N, C-alpha and C positions, 0 to 999 in steps of 0.2 A: 508557446502554448503552456498552459498549466496542466501538468501530467501527473496523475496519481500513480504511484508505484505500488502495485498490489501483489502480495505473495504471502506465504506462510510466516506466521510469527510463533504462535503456540502449537500449531498443527505439526505433529511428529516431533515435537521438541519437549521432552519430558524434564529437562533440566534447565537451569538458568543459563548454563553455558551454551546449550543448543539454541535457546531463544536468542541469546546474544549473537550467535553465528547467523541466524535468520535475519536479525535486524541489521547486521553488518552487510549482508547480501542486498537487502533493500537499499541501504545507504550507498553502496557501490553503484547500483543502477541509477540512483538519484543523482549522484555526482556526475555520471556520464551524461545524463539528461541536461544537467546544469551546464556542463561544458559545451553541449550542443546548442545552447541558447534558450533552453526551456526553463520553466519554473517547476521543479519536482516537489511533490507533496507526498508524504507518507503518513497515513492515518495513525499508525502506531506511535510515531513521534509526537503527534498531537495528543493522543489519548493517555500515554503513560504518565506524564506529569499530573494529570487529573486523577488518575487511578492511584498514584502514590499518595496524594493528599486525601482522597476519599477512602482509601484502603482497598486491599486486594479483593475483598468481597464485592466491590463495585465494578469489577472488570466487565461483566456482562452488561451492566447498566450503561457503561460509558463506551466501550470499544466499538462495537458495531453501530450503535446509533450515531456516534461521531463520524465514523467512516461513511455511513449513508449520507449524512449531511455534506460531507466533503465531496462525495461523488457529484452532488448537485452543482458544485462550484468549479469543477475541473473540466477541461476541454477534451481530455482523452485519458486512457489508462494504459500502463505498461504492466502486463501480468507476467510475473517471473516465478521461478521456483516450483516446488512440488504441490501436492494436494493441500487444499485449504478451503474449507467451506466458506469462510468469510471473504476470501479473495474471489472465489467463484461467484458469490452473491454480488460483490462489487462489479465484476465484469458483466454480469447479467443486467445490472442497472444501467451501465454504460451502453450496452448494446440496445436495450429497450428504448433508450432515448436517442438512438441513432448516432451516438458519438463513438469514435474509433477505440478499439482495444487492440493493442499491439502485443504480439507474443514474443517478439525478440527486439532487442535494442536497435538492431539494424533496420527494422521496419519503420522506426520513428523518423519523421522528416528531419534532416540535418544531423542525425546521429549515425555513428558507425560502430 
């Protein structure tokens, strides 16, 4: 399955170091999904290079619109981490379309 890993990036992360920790947490979950035979996708990984080129002022223009488009392409979502309005929006979109949202890695078929 193509599984979107959804969780906080900027939420609760006031510093670049905190955002890097959040991104590392998303990446660790993605690696576990990959090792379980899935194709993990992280919206932040796709958006950040575009934001870097466009400038930080384009963050809101790019981040969630790209993530919403990504939701349309994925089979399921793994929601990790703490509070995040963006991640909550992503999971709402998955549920509204009848696709699964997993709250723990162990719930994903083939993952432990």
